[in-house]
C-alpha positions in Angstrom: 25.8 5.2 9.8 22.7 3.9 8.7 22.5 2.2 6.0 18.6 1.8 4.4 17.0 0.2 0.9 14.3 0.8 -0.9 12.7 -2.4 -2.8 9.9 -0.9 -5.8 8.5 -3.6 -7.5 8.5 -3.1 -11.5 5.3 -3.4 -12.7 4.6 -5.7 -10.3 0.7 -6.9 -11.3 1.6 -6.7 -14.7 4.9 -8.7 -14.0 3.1 -11.4 -12.6 1.2 -11.7 -14.8 3.2 -12.0 -18.0 5.8 -14.1 -15.7 2.3 -16.9 -15.2 1.8 -16.5 -18.9 4.6 -15.8 -21.2 2.2 -14.8 -24.2 2.2 -12.1 -22.3 5.1 -10.9 -22.7 6.7 -7.8 -24.7 2.8 -6.9 -25.0 1.0 -3.8 -23.1 -0.7 -5.8 -20.3 -2.6 -2.8 -18.6 -4.1 -4.3 -14.8 -7.2 -2.8 -13.1 -10.3 -4.0 -15.0 -11.6 -5.2 -18.6 -11.8 -3.0 -22.3 -15.0 -1.9 -21.8 -14.8 -1.3 -18.0 -16.7 1.7 -17.1 -15.5 2.1 -14.1 -12.3 0.6 -14.5 -9.2 2.2 -13.3 -5.5 0.7 -13.6 -3.6 -0.3 -11.4 -0.6 -0.8 -12.6 0.8 -2.3 -16.7 3.6 -3.4 -18.4 6.5 -1.0 -19.5 5.2 -2.1 -22.5 2.0 0.3 -22.0 3.5 3.0 -20.0 5.7 3.6 -23.6 1.5 4.6 -25.4 0.7 6.3 -22.1 -1.1 4.8 -20.3 0.0 5.1 -15.8 -1.9 3.5 -13.0 -4.8 5.7 -12.0 -6.1 6.3 -15.4 -9.5 5.4 -16.2 -10.4 2.3 -18.5 -11.5 3.7 -20.5 -8.8 6.9 -21.0 -5.9 3.9 -21.5 -7.7 1.9 -24.3 -7.8 5.2 -26.3 -4.3 5.4 -26.0 -3.6 1.6 -26.2 -6.3 0.4 -28.6 -4.4 -2.7 -28.8 -3.7 -2.9 -25.3 -4.4 -6.4 -23.5 -6.5 -5.6 -20.6 -7.0 -8.0 -17.1 -9.1 -7.5 -13.7 -5.8 -8.9 -12.3 -6.2 -11.6 -9.0 -5.1 -10.2 -5.6 -4.4 -13.3 -3.8 -2.5 -14.2 -6.8 -0.3 -11.3 -6.0 -1.0 -10.8 -1.7 0.9 -14.6 -2.6 3.9 -13.3 -4.2 4.2 -10.5 -1.9 4.0 -12.5 0.9 6.9 -14.7 -1.0 8.6 -12.1 -1.2 8.6 -9.5 2.4 10.3 -13.3 3.0 13.2 -12.4 1.0 13.4 -9.1 2.8 13.4 -11.0 6.0 16.6 -13.0 4.4 18.5 -10.6 4.4 17.0 -8.4 8.0 15.2 -8.7 10.1 14.3 -4.5 10.3 12.0 -4.6 6.8 8.8 -1.8 6.3 6.1 -2.8 3.4 5.3 0.4 2.3 2.6 -1.3 -0.4 2.1 -4.9 -1.6 5.2 -4.0 -3.8 7.7 -1.8 -1.5 9.8 -1.8 1.3 12.4 -0.5 3.3 15.3 -1.9 4.7 18.0 -1.0 6.9 21.2 -3.0 5.3 22.8 -1.8 8.3 23.6 -4.6 9.9 23.9 -6.8 6.9 25.9 -4.6 4.8 29.1 -5.3 7.7 29.0 -9.4 5.3 29.4 -7.6 2.0 32.4 -5.9 0.3 30.3 -3.2 -1.4 26.4 -1.4 -0.7 26.0 -2.3 -4.9 27.6 -5.6 -4.1 24.7 -6.0 -1.7 22.2 -4.0 -4.1 22.6 -7.1 -6.5 21.7 -9.8 -3.8 18.9 -8.4 -3.2 17.8 -8.3 -7.1 19.4 -11.5 -8.0 17.7 -12.8 -4.9 14.4 -12.1 -6.1 14.9 -12.8 -9.6 16.2 -16.0 -8.4 13.0 -17.1 -5.8 10.2 -15.0 -7.4 11.7 -14.1 -11.2 10.7 -10.6 -11.6 12.7 -8.0 -11.4 12.9 -5.2 -8.4 14.9 -1.3 -9.1 16.3 -0.9 -5.2 17.8 2.5 -3.9 20.7 2.5 -1.7 21.0 5.5 1.0 21.4 6.6 5.1 17.7 8.0 4.7 15.0 6.8 3.9 13.9 9.5 1.4 16.8 9.5 -0.5 16.7 5.4 -1.2 12.5 5.7 -2.3 14.4 8.7 -5.0 17.1 6.5 -6.4 15.2 3.6 -6.7 12.7 5.0 -8.9 16.2 6.9 -11.2 17.2 4.1 -13.2 14.1 1.9 -13.5 13.0 -0.9 -14.5 15.6 -3.3 -12.7 17.5 -0.8 -11.7 20.8 -0.4 -8.9 21.0 3.1 -7.3 23.8 4.5 -4.5 23.2 7.6 -3.3 26.2 8.4 0.0 26.2 11.2 1.2 28.6 12.5 -1.1 26.6 12.1 -4.1 23.8 13.7 -3.2 24.3 16.8 -4.7 25.8 15.1 -7.8 22.9 12.7 -7.8 19.9 14.6 -6.2 20.1 17.5 -5.9 19.0 19.1 -9.5 16.1 16.2 -9.7 13.1 18.3 -10.0 11.3 18.6 -6.6 8.3 16.6 -6.4 11.2 14.0 -6.3 11.2 14.8 -2.8 9.3 12.4 0.0 6.3 15.2 1.1 6.3 17.0 -1.8 2.9 16.8 -3.6 1.9 18.4 -7.6 0.1 21.3 -4.9 4.0 22.0 -3.2 5.4 21.5 -6.2 3.5 24.2 -8.3 3.5 26.5 -4.7 7.6 26.1 -5.3 7.6 26.5 -9.3 6.2 30.1 -8.7 8.7 30.4 -5.9 11.2 29.8 -8.5 12.1 27.0 -7.3 12.3 24.4 -9.5 15.2 22.2 -8.2 16.1 20.1 -5.0 18.9 22.7 -4.3 17.0 25.9 -5.0 15.4 24.9 -2.2 18.7 25.5 -0.2 19.5 28.8 -1.4 15.3 29.4 -0.3 16.5 29.6 3.1 14.8 28.1 5.7 13.0 30.7 6.9 11.3 31.5 4.1 10.9 27.8 3.5 9.0 27.9 6.9 7.3 31.3 6.2 5.6 29.8 3.6 4.8 26.6 4.1 4.9 25.9 7.8 6.1 23.0 9.7 5.7 21.5 6.4 8.3 23.5 5.0 11.4 23.2 7.2 10.3 19.6 6.1 10.8 19.5 3.3 14.1 22.0 3.7 16.2 19.0 5.4 14.7 16.7 3.3 16.6 19.3 0.9 19.9 18.8 2.8 19.6 14.8 3.5 18.3 15.2 6.4 15.6 12.8 7.4 15.9 10.9 10.9 13.0 8.8 10.1 13.5 4.9 11.2 12.6 1.6 9.5 10.0 0.2 11.9 8.5 -3.1 12.0 5.3 -3.7 9.8 3.2 -4.1 12.6 3.4 -0.3 13.7 0.4 -0.4 10.4 -2.3 1.3 12.3 -4.6 -0.3 9.7 -5.7 -3.0 7.5 -8.7 -2.8 4.7 -10.1 -2.7 1.6 -12.6 -1.0 -1.7 -14.0 -1.6 -5.0 -16.1 0.1 -7.2 -19.3 -1.3 -8.4 -19.3 -1.1 -11.8 -22.6 0.5 -11.7 -24.4 2.6 -9.0 -26.2 0.4 -6.7 -28.8 0.4 -4.5 -29.7 -2.4 -4.3 -28.8 -4.0 -0.7 -28.4 -7.4 -2.1 -25.3 -6.5 -4.3 -24.2 -4.5 -1.6 -23.8 -6.8 0.6 -22.5 -9.5 -0.8 -19.9 -7.1 -1.6 -19.5 -6.7 2.0 -18.9 -9.4 2.6 -16.3 -10.3 0.8 -14.2 -7.4 1.5 -14.8 -8.8 5.2 -13.6 -12.2 3.3 -10.7 -10.4 2.1 -9.9 -8.3 4.7 -10.2 -11.2 7.9 -7.2 -13.1 5.5 -5.8 -10.3 6.0 -5.5 -10.2 8.6 -4.7 -13.5 10.3 -2.2 -14.6 7.9 -0.2 -11.5 9.4 -1.4 -12.6 12.9 -3.7 -9.3 13.6 -6.5 -8.8 14.7 -8.1 -5.4 14.7 -10.6 -3.3 18.1 -12.1 -1.3 15.3 -14.1 -1.9 12.6 -15.0 1.0 9.8 -17.5 1.5 6.8 -16.4 3.7 4.4 -19.5 4.9 2.3 -19.4 6.7 -1.7 -22.9 7.9 -2.9 -23.1 8.4 -7.1 -22.4 12.0 -6.1 -18.8 11.1 -5.0 -19.8 12.1 -1.0 -17.7 10.0 1.3 -18.4 9.4 4.3 -16.7 6.9 7.3 -18.4 5.5 10.0 -16.4 2.6 12.6 -17.7 0.8 15.0 -15.4 0.6 18.3 -15.8 -3.5 20.6 -14.9 -4.7 23.3 -12.5 -7.1 21.7 -10.0 -7.1 19.6 -11.8 -9.6 16.2 -10.1 -11.1 13.4 -12.7 -13.8 11.3 -14.2 -13.1 8.8 -18.1 -13.2 10.4 -17.5 -11.0 13.6 -15.9 -8.4 10.7 -19.0 -8.3 8.7 -21.1 -8.3 11.1 -20.4 -5.1 12.4 -20.0 -3.4 9.3 -23.2 -4.6 8.1 -24.5 -2.6 11.1 -23.0 0.1 10.6 -24.6 -0.2 7.3 -28.2 -0.2 8.3 -26.7 2.7 10.4 -25.8 4.9 8.2 -27.0 3.2 4.2 -30.2 6.0 5.5 -33.8 5.8 3.4 -34.0 10.1 1.7 -37.5 11.1 1.4 -38.6 9.0 -1.4 -37.9 5.8 1.0 -35.1 4.6 -0.7 -31.5 4.7 0.1 -28.6 6.6 -1.9 -27.5 4.8 -5.0 -23.0 3.2 -4.3 -20.3 3.4 -5.8 -18.3 1.8 -3.6 -18.1 0.6 -0.7 -15.2 -0.2 1.7 -13.8 -1.6 5.0 -11.1 -1.0 7.1 -10.3 -2.7 10.1 -7.5 -0.5 13.0 -6.7 -0.8 16.0 -4.3 -3.8 15.4 -2.5 -6.0 18.5 -0.5 -8.5 17.1 -1.5 -11.7 19.0 2.3 -13.2 17.6 4.0 -11.5 20.6 1.4 -12.9 23.1 1.4 -15.4 25.6 -1.7 -17.9 25.6 -1.6 -17.5 29.4 -1.5 -13.6 29.6 -4.4 -11.7 31.0 -6.1 -10.3 28.2 -9.6 -9.4 26.8 -8.9 -12.1 23.2 -10.2 -15.8 25.5 -7.4 -18.3 25.0 -9.8 -19.9 22.6 -9.7 -17.0 20.3 -5.6 -16.8 20.9 -6.0 -20.7 19.4 -8.5 -20.2 16.5 -6.3 -17.9 15.2 -3.6 -20.0 15.4 -5.5 -22.8 13.4 -6.7 -20.6 10.5 -3.4 -19.4 10.6 -1.6 -22.9 10.2 -5.1 -24.5 8.4 -6.8 -21.4 6.0 -9.1 -18.4 7.6 -12.5 -19.4 8.2 -11.8 -23.5 9.5 -12.3 -22.8 12.5 -14.8 -18.8 13.5 -15.6 -17.7 17.2 -18.9 -16.2 18.0 -20.7 -12.8 18.3 -19.7 -9.6 18.2 -20.2 -6.8 21.1 -20.4 -3.2 19.9 -19.4 -0.8 23.1 -19.2 2.1 20.8 -19.5 4.1 17.3 -18.0 7.5 16.6 -18.3 8.9 12.9 
């Protein structure tokens, strides 16, 4: 029997700020922008702020209406990423097979680890205690035999929760929950299910597989299996992730090339930093543009060799910007609301031998090692070579 844990940090960004500044403890802390940020969006908030109805993805302006006395902070992504890396080292101390889902949550395959503990409860407490002891933060942990059940379990007793769901407990703990709790059942799917008279997870079984497939296709078959606790997905290592990227929304729409280029440069520096810390290189660069009217386009440049240096990413992003941020009939480029940069087709250089035949030269690999030891950007490489481009 497979044992899978899902660890979800509690109000991660806000909790870090409260940990580092005792004056913020017990107060409604809202991360995402200053109080008067016209375009800010809540990335997370403390549980004290959630009592007023504030939640992630909410405009800062709305959060101010709900919680005018809240403490609004722009956040510090570099600090949060550093804590996330410390968190992953804790995961690695329990199992070599863990899968980060985001900066503050991950799946852990605990099948072998469990043998060292007297019970799943003891194992779950050990994970939570180590996180609290080393990071000064709380986490909610779910342990089950599938990814889906483990993720649902970790959300049931937040904050600082621990829930264990064995197959014999599935109906009692999960069966009566709303259908929206299932992995892959979004708001629209949940609404369609409710119109069919399906409100709980067990209700899905009553409708039957045939009706689910008839209504939702293959996705209906997937949902039906989850309702029975069937989820064959395995925990996968982080290097299987498809891309690393970052985007930013401007405080106000801008058509100023200097502002846009500066933003892109900062994004590329951040992405390069994340690539180098993980020992990853990418063979494709994607530029994301969103204009003032919310029209969003993406443009990808495929490279002749993998890159990870900030200079290479910046050069590729600028090539795409110059080609696709086109001037209109009046001779002006459209104002932009958002820009983003991501790198895909990732290569894990940690698994390479320095003398293997590979598009990366020995110098490339040596520079990656130096930058990883002494800081991204300490040593850089030459210019990139573009090969082909696709929209």
